[in-house]
PDB file of all heavy atoms in Angstrom:
ATOM      1  N   MET A   1      12.175 -15.039  23.086  1.00  0.00           N
ATOM      2  CA  MET A   1      12.066 -14.683  21.715  1.00  0.00           C
ATOM      3  C   MET A   1      11.876 -13.191  21.538  1.00  0.00           C
ATOM      4  O   MET A   1      11.168 -12.625  22.466  1.00  0.00           O
ATOM      5  CB  MET A   1      10.957 -15.529  21.059  1.00  0.00           C
ATOM      6  CG  MET A   1      10.893 -15.321  19.556  1.00  0.00           C
ATOM      7  SD  MET A   1      10.355 -16.861  18.834  1.00  0.00           S
ATOM      8  CE  MET A   1      11.272 -16.895  17.421  1.00  0.00           C
ATOM      9  N   GLY A   2      12.349 -12.592  20.567  1.00  0.00           N
ATOM     10  CA  GLY A   2      12.249 -11.123  20.352  1.00  0.00           C
ATOM     11  C   GLY A   2      10.878 -10.725  19.831  1.00  0.00           C
ATOM     12  O   GLY A   2       9.971 -11.498  19.513  1.00  0.00           O
ATOM     13  N   ASP A   3      10.763  -9.401  19.692  1.00  0.00           N
ATOM     14  CA  ASP A   3       9.545  -8.827  19.145  1.00  0.00           C
ATOM     15  C   ASP A   3       9.446  -9.091  17.570  1.00  0.00           C
ATOM     16  O   ASP A   3      10.450  -9.217  16.900  1.00  0.00           O
ATOM     17  CB  ASP A   3       9.483  -7.315  19.338  1.00  0.00           C
ATOM     18  CG  ASP A   3       9.443  -7.019  20.824  1.00  0.00           C
ATOM     19  OD1 ASP A   3       8.800  -7.775  21.583  1.00  0.00           O
ATOM     20  OD2 ASP A   3       9.863  -5.921  21.236  1.00  0.00           O
ATOM     21  N   HIS A   4       8.208  -9.174  17.106  1.00  0.00           N
ATOM     22  CA  HIS A   4       8.059  -9.338  15.666  1.00  0.00           C
ATOM     23  C   HIS A   4       8.040  -8.022  14.988  1.00  0.00           C
ATOM     24  O   HIS A   4       7.567  -7.057  15.412  1.00  0.00           O
ATOM     25  CB  HIS A   4       6.700  -9.981  15.373  1.00  0.00           C
ATOM     26  CG  HIS A   4       6.303 -10.111  13.976  1.00  0.00           C
ATOM     27  ND1 HIS A   4       6.901 -11.099  13.131  1.00  0.00           N
ATOM     28  CD2 HIS A   4       5.472  -9.421  13.093  1.00  0.00           C
ATOM     29  CE1 HIS A   4       6.415 -10.990  11.922  1.00  0.00           C
ATOM     30  NE2 HIS A   4       5.602  -9.901  11.845  1.00  0.00           N
ATOM     31  N   VAL A   5       8.805  -7.960  13.887  1.00  0.00           N
ATOM     32  CA  VAL A   5       8.832  -6.707  13.035  1.00  0.00           C
ATOM     33  C   VAL A   5       8.235  -7.121  11.640  1.00  0.00           C
ATOM     34  O   VAL A   5       8.641  -8.090  11.022  1.00  0.00           O
ATOM     35  CB  VAL A   5      10.297  -6.303  12.848  1.00  0.00           C
ATOM     36  CG1 VAL A   5      10.405  -5.136  11.835  1.00  0.00           C
ATOM     37  CG2 VAL A   5      11.015  -5.941  14.181  1.00  0.00           C
ATOM     38  N   HIS A   6       7.254  -6.356  11.258  1.00  0.00           N
ATOM     39  CA  HIS A   6       6.629  -6.673   9.961  1.00  0.00           C
ATOM     40  C   HIS A   6       7.614  -6.286   8.790  1.00  0.00           C
ATOM     41  O   HIS A   6       8.167  -5.149   8.762  1.00  0.00           O
ATOM     42  CB  HIS A   6       5.353  -5.848   9.763  1.00  0.00           C
ATOM     43  CG  HIS A   6       4.294  -6.289  10.642  1.00  0.00           C
ATOM     44  ND1 HIS A   6       3.635  -7.441  10.529  1.00  0.00           N
ATOM     45  CD2 HIS A   6       3.618  -5.613  11.689  1.00  0.00           C
ATOM     46  CE1 HIS A   6       2.648  -7.546  11.470  1.00  0.00           C
ATOM     47  NE2 HIS A   6       2.667  -6.438  12.115  1.00  0.00           N
ATOM     48  N   VAL A   7       7.782  -7.250   7.881  1.00  0.00           N
ATOM     49  CA  VAL A   7       8.566  -7.006   6.647  1.00  0.00           C
ATOM     50  C   VAL A   7       7.546  -6.940   5.512  1.00  0.00           C
ATOM     51  O   VAL A   7       6.865  -7.931   5.223  1.00  0.00           O
ATOM     52  CB  VAL A   7       9.590  -8.148   6.480  1.00  0.00           C
ATOM     53  CG1 VAL A   7      10.343  -7.926   5.077  1.00  0.00           C
ATOM     54  CG2 VAL A   7      10.499  -8.149   7.630  1.00  0.00           C
ATOM     55  N   ARG A   8       7.397  -5.795   4.956  1.00  0.00           N
ATOM     56  CA  ARG A   8       6.400  -5.591   3.935  1.00  0.00           C
ATOM     57  C   ARG A   8       6.917  -6.062   2.525  1.00  0.00           C
ATOM     58  O   ARG A   8       7.829  -5.544   2.011  1.00  0.00           O
ATOM     59  CB  ARG A   8       5.956  -4.090   3.786  1.00  0.00           C
ATOM     60  CG  ARG A   8       5.245  -3.697   5.060  1.00  0.00           C
ATOM     61  CD  ARG A   8       4.831  -2.320   5.037  1.00  0.00           C
ATOM     62  NE  ARG A   8       4.273  -1.951   6.322  1.00  0.00           N
ATOM     63  CZ  ARG A   8       3.406  -0.843   6.474  1.00  0.00           C
ATOM     64  NH1 ARG A   8       3.018  -0.181   5.479  1.00  0.00           N
ATOM     65  NH2 ARG A   8       2.931  -0.612   7.718  1.00  0.00           N
ATOM     66  N   LEU A   9       6.290  -7.118   2.049  1.00  0.00           N
ATOM     67  CA  LEU A   9       6.612  -7.651   0.733  1.00  0.00           C
ATOM     68  C   LEU A   9       5.595  -7.158  -0.281  1.00  0.00           C
ATOM     69  O   LEU A   9       4.402  -7.330  -0.131  1.00  0.00           O
ATOM     70  CB  LEU A   9       6.657  -9.196   0.833  1.00  0.00           C
ATOM     71  CG  LEU A   9       7.549  -9.773   1.856  1.00  0.00           C
ATOM     72  CD1 LEU A   9       7.301 -11.265   2.005  1.00  0.00           C
ATOM     73  CD2 LEU A   9       9.026  -9.559   1.548  1.00  0.00           C
ATOM     74  N   SER A  10       6.081  -6.595  -1.356  1.00  0.00           N
ATOM     75  CA  SER A  10       5.168  -5.997  -2.400  1.00  0.00           C
ATOM     76  C   SER A  10       4.351  -7.155  -3.047  1.00  0.00           C
ATOM     77  O   SER A  10       4.811  -8.133  -3.430  1.00  0.00           O
ATOM     78  CB  SER A  10       6.001  -5.328  -3.447  1.00  0.00           C
ATOM     79  OG  SER A  10       5.137  -4.736  -4.377  1.00  0.00           O
ATOM     80  N   GLN A  11       2.987  -6.746  -3.132  1.00  0.00           N
ATOM     81  CA  GLN A  11       2.144  -7.723  -3.739  1.00  0.00           C
ATOM     82  C   GLN A  11       1.535  -7.061  -5.071  1.00  0.00           C
ATOM     83  O   GLN A  11       0.699  -7.645  -5.684  1.00  0.00           O
ATOM     84  CB  GLN A  11       0.999  -8.088  -2.846  1.00  0.00           C
ATOM     85  CG  GLN A  11       1.437  -8.868  -1.615  1.00  0.00           C
ATOM     86  CD  GLN A  11       2.045 -10.132  -2.016  1.00  0.00           C
ATOM     87  OE1 GLN A  11       1.347 -11.065  -2.480  1.00  0.00           O
ATOM     88  NE2 GLN A  11       3.292 -10.354  -1.798  1.00  0.00           N
ATOM     89  N   GLY A  12       1.926  -5.905  -5.375  1.00  0.00           N
ATOM     90  CA  GLY A  12       1.485  -5.270  -6.662  1.00  0.00           C
ATOM     91  C   GLY A  12       0.960  -3.850  -6.439  1.00  0.00           C
ATOM     92  O   GLY A  12       0.789  -3.348  -5.346  1.00  0.00           O
ATOM     93  N   LEU A  13       0.591  -3.278  -7.490  1.00  0.00           N
ATOM     94  CA  LEU A  13       0.089  -1.894  -7.553  1.00  0.00           C
ATOM     95  C   LEU A  13      -1.219  -1.919  -8.383  1.00  0.00           C
ATOM     96  O   LEU A  13      -1.424  -2.778  -9.202  1.00  0.00           O
ATOM     97  CB  LEU A  13       1.007  -0.920  -8.216  1.00  0.00           C
ATOM     98  CG  LEU A  13       2.434  -0.779  -7.645  1.00  0.00           C
ATOM     99  CD1 LEU A  13       3.357   0.043  -8.577  1.00  0.00           C
ATOM    100  CD2 LEU A  13       2.226  -0.064  -6.312  1.00  0.00           C
ATOM    101  N   SER A  14      -2.131  -0.963  -7.999  1.00  0.00           N
ATOM    102  CA  SER A  14      -3.286  -0.783  -8.847  1.00  0.00           C
ATOM    103  C   SER A  14      -3.730   0.669  -8.835  1.00  0.00           C
ATOM    104  O   SER A  14      -3.078   1.414  -8.088  1.00  0.00           O
ATOM    105  CB  SER A  14      -4.473  -1.678  -8.228  1.00  0.00           C
ATOM    106  OG  SER A  14      -4.775  -1.213  -6.841  1.00  0.00           O
ATOM    107  N   VAL A  15      -4.659   1.005  -9.619  1.00  0.00           N
ATOM    108  CA  VAL A  15      -5.107   2.376  -9.673  1.00  0.00           C
ATOM    109  C   VAL A  15      -6.615   2.431  -9.468  1.00  0.00           C
ATOM    110  O   VAL A  15      -7.392   1.614  -9.980  1.00  0.00           O
ATOM    111  CB  VAL A  15      -4.833   2.926 -11.166  1.00  0.00           C
ATOM    112  CG1 VAL A  15      -5.440   4.419 -11.268  1.00  0.00           C
ATOM    113  CG2 VAL A  15      -3.373   2.924 -11.425  1.00  0.00           C
ATOM    114  N   SER A  16      -7.059   3.277  -8.525  1.00  0.00           N
ATOM    115  CA  SER A  16      -8.466   3.412  -8.181  1.00  0.00           C
ATOM    116  C   SER A  16      -9.218   4.158  -9.291  1.00  0.00           C
ATOM    117  O   SER A  16      -8.589   4.757 -10.159  1.00  0.00           O
ATOM    118  CB  SER A  16      -8.606   4.164  -6.849  1.00  0.00           C
ATOM    119  OG  SER A  16      -8.346   5.567  -6.970  1.00  0.00           O
ATOM    120  N   GLU A  17     -10.548   4.149  -9.120  1.00  0.00           N
ATOM    121  CA  GLU A  17     -11.375   4.898 -10.131  1.00  0.00           C
ATOM    122  C   GLU A  17     -11.084   6.380 -10.103  1.00  0.00           C
ATOM    123  O   GLU A  17     -11.328   7.110 -11.054  1.00  0.00           O
ATOM    124  CB  GLU A  17     -12.831   4.581  -9.801  1.00  0.00           C
ATOM    125  CG  GLU A  17     -13.326   3.244 -10.071  1.00  0.00           C
ATOM    126  CD  GLU A  17     -14.719   2.950  -9.872  1.00  0.00           C
ATOM    127  OE1 GLU A  17     -15.526   3.924  -9.633  1.00  0.00           O
ATOM    128  OE2 GLU A  17     -15.125   1.745  -9.843  1.00  0.00           O
ATOM    129  N   ASP A  18     -10.633   6.904  -8.874  1.00  0.00           N
ATOM    130  CA  ASP A  18     -10.323   8.305  -8.750  1.00  0.00           C
ATOM    131  C   ASP A  18      -8.895   8.668  -9.143  1.00  0.00           C
ATOM    132  O   ASP A  18      -8.499   9.791  -8.985  1.00  0.00           O
ATOM    133  CB  ASP A  18     -10.442   8.674  -7.240  1.00  0.00           C
ATOM    134  CG  ASP A  18     -11.952   8.552  -6.791  1.00  0.00           C
ATOM    135  OD1 ASP A  18     -12.825   8.744  -7.659  1.00  0.00           O
ATOM    136  OD2 ASP A  18     -12.130   8.200  -5.563  1.00  0.00           O
ATOM    137  N   GLY A  19      -8.106   7.661  -9.721  1.00  0.00           N
ATOM    138  CA  GLY A  19      -6.784   7.943 -10.211  1.00  0.00           C
ATOM    139  C   GLY A  19      -5.640   7.848  -9.094  1.00  0.00           C
ATOM    140  O   GLY A  19      -4.574   8.310  -9.332  1.00  0.00           O
ATOM    141  N   GLU A  20      -6.023   7.305  -7.966  1.00  0.00           N
ATOM    142  CA  GLU A  20      -5.023   7.182  -6.920  1.00  0.00           C
ATOM    143  C   GLU A  20      -4.263   5.837  -7.212  1.00  0.00           C
ATOM    144  O   GLU A  20      -4.836   4.837  -7.558  1.00  0.00           O
ATOM    145  CB  GLU A  20      -5.734   7.072  -5.614  1.00  0.00           C
ATOM    146  CG  GLU A  20      -6.486   8.337  -5.173  1.00  0.00           C
ATOM    147  CD  GLU A  20      -7.374   8.092  -3.991  1.00  0.00           C
ATOM    148  OE1 GLU A  20      -8.001   7.009  -3.910  1.00  0.00           O
ATOM    149  OE2 GLU A  20      -7.485   9.041  -3.255  1.00  0.00           O
ATOM    150  N   LEU A  21      -2.947   5.910  -6.920  1.00  0.00           N
ATOM    151  CA  LEU A  21      -2.123   4.699  -7.033  1.00  0.00           C
ATOM    152  C   LEU A  21      -2.155   3.984  -5.663  1.00  0.00           C
ATOM    153  O   LEU A  21      -2.004   4.557  -4.602  1.00  0.00           O
ATOM    154  CB  LEU A  21      -0.657   5.142  -7.261  1.00  0.00           C
ATOM    155  CG  LEU A  21       0.368   4.018  -7.348  1.00  0.00           C
ATOM    156  CD1 LEU A  21       0.112   3.129  -8.563  1.00  0.00           C
ATOM    157  CD2 LEU A  21       1.772   4.580  -7.416  1.00  0.00           C
ATOM    158  N   ILE A  22      -2.457   2.708  -5.664  1.00  0.00           N
ATOM    159  CA  ILE A  22      -2.590   1.906  -4.517  1.00  0.00           C
ATOM    160  C   ILE A  22      -1.532   0.827  -4.511  1.00  0.00           C
ATOM    161  O   ILE A  22      -1.413   0.059  -5.405  1.00  0.00           O
ATOM    162  CB  ILE A  22      -4.017   1.204  -4.448  1.00  0.00           C
ATOM    163  CG1 ILE A  22      -5.103   2.270  -4.588  1.00  0.00           C
ATOM    164  CG2 ILE A  22      -4.202   0.396  -3.196  1.00  0.00           C
ATOM    165  CD1 ILE A  22      -6.486   1.740  -4.775  1.00  0.00           C
ATOM    166  N   GLU A  23      -0.785   0.805  -3.418  1.00  0.00           N
ATOM    167  CA  GLU A  23       0.298  -0.219  -3.274  1.00  0.00           C
ATOM    168  C   GLU A  23      -0.205  -1.279  -2.280  1.00  0.00           C
ATOM    169  O   GLU A  23      -0.642  -0.911  -1.157  1.00  0.00           O
ATOM    170  CB  GLU A  23       1.568   0.513  -2.707  1.00  0.00           C
ATOM    171  CG  GLU A  23       2.717  -0.456  -2.455  1.00  0.00           C
ATOM    172  CD  GLU A  23       3.859   0.269  -1.824  1.00  0.00           C
ATOM    173  OE1 GLU A  23       3.747   1.237  -1.160  1.00  0.00           O
ATOM    174  OE2 GLU A  23       5.056  -0.265  -2.061  1.00  0.00           O
ATOM    175  N   HIS A  24      -0.155  -2.518  -2.672  1.00  0.00           N
ATOM    176  CA  HIS A  24      -0.582  -3.630  -1.818  1.00  0.00           C
ATOM    177  C   HIS A  24       0.709  -4.380  -1.325  1.00  0.00           C
ATOM    178  O   HIS A  24       1.613  -4.665  -2.200  1.00  0.00           O
ATOM    179  CB  HIS A  24      -1.433  -4.583  -2.586  1.00  0.00           C
ATOM    180  CG  HIS A  24      -2.598  -3.872  -3.270  1.00  0.00           C
ATOM    181  ND1 HIS A  24      -3.781  -3.690  -2.568  1.00  0.00           N
ATOM    182  CD2 HIS A  24      -2.844  -3.422  -4.498  1.00  0.00           C
ATOM    183  CE1 HIS A  24      -4.651  -3.075  -3.364  1.00  0.00           C
ATOM    184  NE2 HIS A  24      -4.027  -2.886  -4.514  1.00  0.00           N
ATOM    185  N   SER A  25       0.796  -4.637  -0.042  1.00  0.00           N
ATOM    186  CA  SER A  25       1.876  -5.453   0.488  1.00  0.00           C
ATOM    187  C   SER A  25       1.456  -6.331   1.659  1.00  0.00           C
ATOM    188  O   SER A  25       0.310  -6.176   2.137  1.00  0.00           O
ATOM    189  CB  SER A  25       3.007  -4.556   0.947  1.00  0.00           C
ATOM    190  OG  SER A  25       2.558  -3.608   1.891  1.00  0.00           O
ATOM    191  N   ARG A  26       2.259  -7.310   2.012  1.00  0.00           N
ATOM    192  CA  ARG A  26       1.878  -8.186   3.090  1.00  0.00           C
ATOM    193  C   ARG A  26       3.180  -8.585   3.842  1.00  0.00           C
ATOM    194  O   ARG A  26       4.311  -8.475   3.266  1.00  0.00           O
ATOM    195  CB  ARG A  26       1.117  -9.425   2.651  1.00  0.00           C
ATOM    196  CG  ARG A  26       1.982 -10.343   1.770  1.00  0.00           C
ATOM    197  CD  ARG A  26       1.352 -11.691   1.420  1.00  0.00           C
ATOM    198  NE  ARG A  26       2.232 -12.569   0.669  1.00  0.00           N
ATOM    199  CZ  ARG A  26       3.174 -13.347   1.181  1.00  0.00           C
ATOM    200  NH1 ARG A  26       3.421 -13.281   2.477  1.00  0.00           N
ATOM    201  NH2 ARG A  26       3.962 -14.058   0.373  1.00  0.00           N
ATOM    202  N   CYS A  27       3.009  -9.135   4.960  1.00  0.00           N
ATOM    203  CA  CYS A  27       4.048  -9.658   5.798  1.00  0.00           C
ATOM    204  C   CYS A  27       3.997 -11.172   5.790  1.00  0.00           C
ATOM    205  O   CYS A  27       2.883 -11.770   5.602  1.00  0.00           O
ATOM    206  CB  CYS A  27       4.047  -9.148   7.244  1.00  0.00           C
ATOM    207  SG  CYS A  27       5.362  -9.710   8.329  1.00  0.00           S
ATOM    208  N   ARG A  28       5.104 -11.883   5.989  1.00  0.00           N
ATOM    209  CA  ARG A  28       5.057 -13.344   6.026  1.00  0.00           C
ATOM    210  C   ARG A  28       4.094 -13.900   7.117  1.00  0.00           C
ATOM    211  O   ARG A  28       3.643 -15.006   7.066  1.00  0.00           O
ATOM    212  CB  ARG A  28       6.426 -13.917   6.176  1.00  0.00           C
ATOM    213  CG  ARG A  28       7.251 -13.723   5.008  1.00  0.00           C
ATOM    214  CD  ARG A  28       8.624 -14.402   5.145  1.00  0.00           C
ATOM    215  NE  ARG A  28       9.395 -14.296   3.873  1.00  0.00           N
ATOM    216  CZ  ARG A  28      10.535 -13.683   3.810  1.00  0.00           C
ATOM    217  NH1 ARG A  28      11.079 -13.185   4.856  1.00  0.00           N
ATOM    218  NH2 ARG A  28      11.137 -13.650   2.580  1.00  0.00           N
ATOM    219  N   CYS A  29       3.849 -13.031   8.156  1.00  0.00           N
ATOM    220  CA  CYS A  29       2.961 -13.489   9.254  1.00  0.00           C
ATOM    221  C   CYS A  29       1.515 -13.478   8.871  1.00  0.00           C
ATOM    222  O   CYS A  29       0.612 -13.935   9.586  1.00  0.00           O
ATOM    223  CB  CYS A  29       3.173 -12.585  10.491  1.00  0.00           C
ATOM    224  SG  CYS A  29       2.447 -10.951  10.318  1.00  0.00           S
ATOM    225  N   GLY A  30       1.200 -12.847   7.681  1.00  0.00           N
ATOM    226  CA  GLY A  30      -0.188 -12.836   7.244  1.00  0.00           C
ATOM    227  C   GLY A  30      -0.776 -11.506   7.261  1.00  0.00           C
ATOM    228  O   GLY A  30      -1.893 -11.171   6.737  1.00  0.00           O
ATOM    229  N   ALA A  31      -0.171 -10.453   7.946  1.00  0.00           N
ATOM    230  CA  ALA A  31      -0.681  -9.115   7.967  1.00  0.00           C
ATOM    231  C   ALA A  31      -0.659  -8.482   6.625  1.00  0.00           C
ATOM    232  O   ALA A  31       0.255  -8.755   5.839  1.00  0.00           O
ATOM    233  CB  ALA A  31       0.086  -8.258   8.969  1.00  0.00           C
ATOM    234  N   THR A  32      -1.643  -7.710   6.268  1.00  0.00           N
ATOM    235  CA  THR A  32      -1.745  -7.036   4.962  1.00  0.00           C
ATOM    236  C   THR A  32      -1.675  -5.517   5.108  1.00  0.00           C
ATOM    237  O   THR A  32      -2.180  -5.037   6.130  1.00  0.00           O
ATOM    238  CB  THR A  32      -2.862  -7.455   4.141  1.00  0.00           C
ATOM    239  OG1 THR A  32      -4.047  -7.126   4.851  1.00  0.00           O
ATOM    240  CG2 THR A  32      -2.838  -8.921   3.816  1.00  0.00           C
ATOM    241  N   PHE A  33      -1.185  -4.805   4.194  1.00  0.00           N
ATOM    242  CA  PHE A  33      -1.087  -3.372   4.157  1.00  0.00           C
ATOM    243  C   PHE A  33      -1.509  -2.779   2.877  1.00  0.00           C
ATOM    244  O   PHE A  33      -1.206  -3.339   1.825  1.00  0.00           O
ATOM    245  CB  PHE A  33       0.378  -2.932   4.506  1.00  0.00           C
ATOM    246  CG  PHE A  33       0.936  -3.578   5.710  1.00  0.00           C
ATOM    247  CD1 PHE A  33       1.674  -4.748   5.642  1.00  0.00           C
ATOM    248  CD2 PHE A  33       0.772  -2.998   6.991  1.00  0.00           C
ATOM    249  CE1 PHE A  33       2.186  -5.337   6.711  1.00  0.00           C
ATOM    250  CE2 PHE A  33       1.262  -3.594   8.103  1.00  0.00           C
ATOM    251  CZ  PHE A  33       2.011  -4.822   7.983  1.00  0.00           C
ATOM    252  N   THR A  34      -2.134  -1.610   2.900  1.00  0.00           N
ATOM    253  CA  THR A  34      -2.419  -0.888   1.734  1.00  0.00           C
ATOM    254  C   THR A  34      -2.086   0.565   1.884  1.00  0.00           C
ATOM    255  O   THR A  34      -2.388   1.202   2.915  1.00  0.00           O
ATOM    256  CB  THR A  34      -3.990  -0.949   1.470  1.00  0.00           C
ATOM    257  OG1 THR A  34      -4.411  -2.332   1.366  1.00  0.00           O
ATOM    258  CG2 THR A  34      -4.392  -0.296   0.110  1.00  0.00           C
ATOM    259  N   LYS A  35      -1.316   1.133   0.878  1.00  0.00           N
ATOM    260  CA  LYS A  35      -0.915   2.478   0.985  1.00  0.00           C
ATOM    261  C   LYS A  35      -1.463   3.185  -0.359  1.00  0.00           C
ATOM    262  O   LYS A  35      -1.281   2.673  -1.430  1.00  0.00           O
ATOM    263  CB  LYS A  35       0.591   2.614   1.030  1.00  0.00           C
ATOM    264  CG  LYS A  35       1.130   3.971   1.216  1.00  0.00           C
ATOM    265  CD  LYS A  35       2.605   3.989   1.590  1.00  0.00           C
ATOM    266  CE  LYS A  35       3.007   5.376   1.816  1.00  0.00           C
ATOM    267  NZ  LYS A  35       4.546   5.439   2.221  1.00  0.00           N
ATOM    268  N   VAL A  36      -2.097   4.346  -0.072  1.00  0.00           N
ATOM    269  CA  VAL A  36      -2.707   5.081  -1.125  1.00  0.00           C
ATOM    270  C   VAL A  36      -1.965   6.388  -1.453  1.00  0.00           C
ATOM    271  O   VAL A  36      -1.602   7.128  -0.484  1.00  0.00           O
ATOM    272  CB  VAL A  36      -4.173   5.371  -0.900  1.00  0.00           C
ATOM    273  CG1 VAL A  36      -4.790   6.254  -2.037  1.00  0.00           C
ATOM    274  CG2 VAL A  36      -4.976   4.111  -0.599  1.00  0.00           C
ATOM    275  N   PHE A  37      -1.618   6.537  -2.672  1.00  0.00           N
ATOM    276  CA  PHE A  37      -0.916   7.744  -3.127  1.00  0.00           C
ATOM    277  C   PHE A  37      -1.807   8.611  -3.998  1.00  0.00           C
ATOM    278  O   PHE A  37      -2.368   8.094  -4.982  1.00  0.00           O
ATOM    279  CB  PHE A  37       0.399   7.414  -3.964  1.00  0.00           C
ATOM    280  CG  PHE A  37       1.341   6.535  -3.118  1.00  0.00           C
ATOM    281  CD1 PHE A  37       1.320   5.248  -3.209  1.00  0.00           C
ATOM    282  CD2 PHE A  37       2.389   7.229  -2.396  1.00  0.00           C
ATOM    283  CE1 PHE A  37       2.214   4.404  -2.560  1.00  0.00           C
ATOM    284  CE2 PHE A  37       3.242   6.433  -1.697  1.00  0.00           C
ATOM    285  CZ  PHE A  37       3.257   4.987  -1.780  1.00  0.00           C
ATOM    286  N   ASP A  38      -1.999   9.797  -3.642  1.00  0.00           N
ATOM    287  CA  ASP A  38      -2.884  10.783  -4.434  1.00  0.00           C
ATOM    288  C   ASP A  38      -2.144  11.249  -5.616  1.00  0.00           C
ATOM    289  O   ASP A  38      -1.122  12.021  -5.410  1.00  0.00           O
ATOM    290  CB  ASP A  38      -3.339  11.916  -3.492  1.00  0.00           C
ATOM    291  CG  ASP A  38      -4.333  12.866  -4.312  1.00  0.00           C
ATOM    292  OD1 ASP A  38      -4.799  12.487  -5.324  1.00  0.00           O
ATOM    293  OD2 ASP A  38      -4.544  13.998  -3.765  1.00  0.00           O
ATOM    294  N   ALA A  39      -2.521  10.822  -6.732  1.00  0.00           N
ATOM    295  CA  ALA A  39      -1.721  11.231  -8.031  1.00  0.00           C
ATOM    296  C   ALA A  39      -2.395  12.443  -8.681  1.00  0.00           C
ATOM    297  O   ALA A  39      -1.950  12.942  -9.656  1.00  0.00           O
ATOM    298  CB  ALA A  39      -1.730  10.072  -8.962  1.00  0.00           C
ATOM    299  N   GLY A  40      -3.600  12.898  -8.119  1.00  0.00           N
ATOM    300  CA  GLY A  40      -4.246  14.084  -8.702  1.00  0.00           C
ATOM    301  C   GLY A  40      -3.480  15.389  -8.578  1.00  0.00           C
ATOM    302  O   GLY A  40      -2.847  15.618  -7.574  1.00  0.00           O
ATOM    303  N   GLY A  41      -3.562  16.179  -9.585  1.00  0.00           N
ATOM    304  CA  GLY A  41      -2.925  17.442  -9.579  1.00  0.00           C
ATOM    305  C   GLY A  41      -1.373  17.386  -9.614  1.00  0.00           C
ATOM    306  O   GLY A  41      -0.775  16.390  -9.463  1.00  0.00           O
ATOM    307  N   GLY A  42      -0.817  18.523  -9.948  1.00  0.00           N
ATOM    308  CA  GLY A  42       0.660  18.633  -9.974  1.00  0.00           C
ATOM    309  C   GLY A  42       1.255  18.038 -11.215  1.00  0.00           C
ATOM    310  O   GLY A  42       0.501  17.496 -12.082  1.00  0.00           O
ATOM    311  N   GLU A  43       2.450  18.191 -11.395  1.00  0.00           N
ATOM    312  CA  GLU A  43       3.257  17.777 -12.484  1.00  0.00           C
ATOM    313  C   GLU A  43       3.872  16.374 -12.251  1.00  0.00           C
ATOM    314  O   GLU A  43       4.164  16.022 -11.080  1.00  0.00           O
ATOM    315  CB  GLU A  43       4.384  18.709 -12.823  1.00  0.00           C
ATOM    316  CG  GLU A  43       3.925  20.108 -13.307  1.00  0.00           C
ATOM    317  CD  GLU A  43       3.230  19.972 -14.692  1.00  0.00           C
ATOM    318  OE1 GLU A  43       3.749  19.243 -15.566  1.00  0.00           O
ATOM    319  OE2 GLU A  43       2.174  20.563 -14.870  1.00  0.00           O
ATOM    320  N   PRO A  44       4.090  15.466 -13.268  1.00  0.00           N
ATOM    321  CA  PRO A  44       4.808  14.260 -13.009  1.00  0.00           C
ATOM    322  C   PRO A  44       6.226  14.464 -12.533  1.00  0.00           C
ATOM    323  O   PRO A  44       6.855  15.502 -12.808  1.00  0.00           O
ATOM    324  CB  PRO A  44       4.896  13.655 -14.446  1.00  0.00           C
ATOM    325  CG  PRO A  44       3.927  14.422 -15.280  1.00  0.00           C
ATOM    326  CD  PRO A  44       3.722  15.761 -14.642  1.00  0.00           C
ATOM    327  N   GLU A  45       6.698  13.611 -11.716  1.00  0.00           N
ATOM    328  CA  GLU A  45       7.983  13.734 -11.151  1.00  0.00           C
ATOM    329  C   GLU A  45       9.059  13.462 -12.225  1.00  0.00           C
ATOM    330  O   GLU A  45       8.828  12.588 -13.052  1.00  0.00           O
ATOM    331  CB  GLU A  45       8.197  12.750  -9.965  1.00  0.00           C
ATOM    332  CG  GLU A  45       7.438  13.117  -8.793  1.00  0.00           C
ATOM    333  CD  GLU A  45       7.667  12.183  -7.622  1.00  0.00           C
ATOM    334  OE1 GLU A  45       8.588  11.284  -7.749  1.00  0.00           O
ATOM    335  OE2 GLU A  45       7.011  12.303  -6.709  1.00  0.00           O
ATOM    336  N   ARG A  46      10.162  14.181 -12.215  1.00  0.00           N
ATOM    337  CA  ARG A  46      11.194  13.959 -13.215  1.00  0.00           C
ATOM    338  C   ARG A  46      12.443  13.431 -12.406  1.00  0.00           C
ATOM    339  O   ARG A  46      12.753  13.925 -11.331  1.00  0.00           O
ATOM    340  CB  ARG A  46      11.546  15.292 -13.873  1.00  0.00           C
ATOM    341  CG  ARG A  46      10.366  15.966 -14.519  1.00  0.00           C
ATOM    342  CD  ARG A  46      10.517  15.898 -16.040  1.00  0.00           C
ATOM    343  NE  ARG A  46       9.491  16.733 -16.675  1.00  0.00           N
ATOM    344  CZ  ARG A  46       8.347  16.311 -17.128  1.00  0.00           C
ATOM    345  NH1 ARG A  46       8.128  15.040 -16.904  1.00  0.00           N
ATOM    346  NH2 ARG A  46       7.467  17.027 -17.651  1.00  0.00           N
ATOM    347  N   PRO A  47      13.140  12.453 -12.953  1.00  0.00           N
ATOM    348  CA  PRO A  47      14.318  11.928 -12.250  1.00  0.00           C
ATOM    349  C   PRO A  47      15.362  13.057 -12.137  1.00  0.00           C
ATOM    350  O   PRO A  47      15.497  13.880 -13.051  1.00  0.00           O
ATOM    351  CB  PRO A  47      14.882  10.823 -13.209  1.00  0.00           C
ATOM    352  CG  PRO A  47      13.923  10.766 -14.347  1.00  0.00           C
ATOM    353  CD  PRO A  47      12.882  11.825 -14.188  1.00  0.00           C
ATOM    354  N   ALA A  48      16.097  13.154 -11.044  1.00  0.00           N
ATOM    355  CA  ALA A  48      17.171  14.137 -10.865  1.00  0.00           C
ATOM    356  C   ALA A  48      18.319  13.719 -11.721  1.00  0.00           C
ATOM    357  O   ALA A  48      18.701  12.635 -11.905  1.00  0.00           O
ATOM    358  CB  ALA A  48      17.571  14.122  -9.348  1.00  0.00           C
ATOM    359  N   ARG A  49      19.018  14.743 -12.252  1.00  0.00           N
ATOM    360  CA  ARG A  49      20.142  14.520 -13.092  1.00  0.00           C
ATOM    361  C   ARG A  49      21.371  14.742 -12.279  1.00  0.00           C
ATOM    362  O   ARG A  49      21.464  15.723 -11.400  1.00  0.00           O
ATOM    363  CB  ARG A  49      20.182  15.475 -14.268  1.00  0.00           C
ATOM    364  CG  ARG A  49      18.986  15.203 -15.249  1.00  0.00           C
ATOM    365  CD  ARG A  49      18.995  16.134 -16.427  1.00  0.00           C
ATOM    366  NE  ARG A  49      17.829  15.884 -17.222  1.00  0.00           N
ATOM    367  CZ  ARG A  49      17.768  15.950 -18.519  1.00  0.00           C
ATOM    368  NH1 ARG A  49      18.913  16.206 -19.130  1.00  0.00           N
ATOM    369  NH2 ARG A  49      16.731  15.748 -19.168  1.00  0.00           N
ATOM    370  N   SER A  50      22.337  13.887 -12.439  1.00  0.00           N
ATOM    371  CA  SER A  50      23.635  14.074 -11.662  1.00  0.00           C
ATOM    372  C   SER A  50      24.726  14.390 -12.534  1.00  0.00           C
ATOM    373  O   SER A  50      24.690  14.373 -13.746  1.00  0.00           O
ATOM    374  CB  SER A  50      23.849  12.802 -10.830  1.00  0.00           C
ATOM    375  OG  SER A  50      23.821  11.630 -11.622  1.00  0.00           O
TER     376      SER A  50
END
């Protein structure tokens, strides 16, 4: 049998008390992942125009 590759399935987003965006995901094997994006400072992103 081959090696296991985690497939991250989105479980939702939340915002911390410090204003950070937190992405929650999990794999079908039961592993969980959390990724934190620092939203402080800077300008909001604008979609590129084509």
